[in-house]
Phi, psi and omega in degrees: 000146179252172180297333181289340184271011173114358177262126179267148176285149180293147180285134184251356183218187178248149177279164179299321180296317179296320178295315180295320178296317178298317178295321178296317178295317178298318180294325177294314180298312180291331177297326177275327185279327186299313180299320179289328177294320178296319179296320179295318179296316178300317180298319179291323177298314180297312180300317179298318180290322177298313180296317181294312182294324176299317179293324178295317178296317179294323177295320178299313179298313180301317181296320179298315181291314184295319184264357182056051180227173170265113181261128182248141176231128180202159174285147181204137177267348180235004182057029176230313181243151180274142175230085186286359178278346183221094181281004174276347178291166171301151178251145179239142175248126181210164176270109182265079185299324185257007175058032181265001176076014175219154181275110180277175182301326182270006180249112185287146171282117184273319181202147175227141179251158174285167176291166181296141179288163178296147180091353183226141172226157184234139173239130180230187181290160177272038179205166176286142175272113182245128173255133182270175185303331180266007177089359180276171179229151185293321184220137174304141187227147175236134175240121180267138176232118190223159175284152177297320177278134182297109178213093189302333180290347179257356179296133180226163179213156170243128179253132178246118182280171177302329179282356178090006179283136180258127183228131176282156176293160181223158173263091186280335182256012173060035177254013179071012177238124180288148183241161169283178178298335181268018177071010176272141181298144175292132179235126177255112183251000000 
């Protein structure tokens, strides 16, 4: 039998209308999914930085106790001098034997971190974080880790007690916003 006798050939493509309907449906689905995906990515970036910075602080404390030295951690753009005004810079861990806030020739670089990734910023103290031989720190310190886009539910902090213990911020009142120890919401300015 031939096509002329009533059998149609199977369709091998899509019509323009079918393609346009498919594209419209896809754009609607991605329009709803994209904002939540961005929020999930931001949350994972913040969590990764909190975990990484917590481990760096704990390593600094451990190194001070283990080596019986004063271990200093600070941001630095040249891995020689500290620049406590910008905690987004790479951070260096070194033994600051003479307390001058810079890594001298006889002070080895113990560890260096990369700069903060895009989408995340860090605010720290206006001083070097120093852990003493017994693991203590001179002043309680807070380090804020926040998203570049203002989203208060993603603001996080690391608190360092006088004893040198590092503790992450928590949402104690279940409102999805982490608080300081005094129950005030974390604010990244």
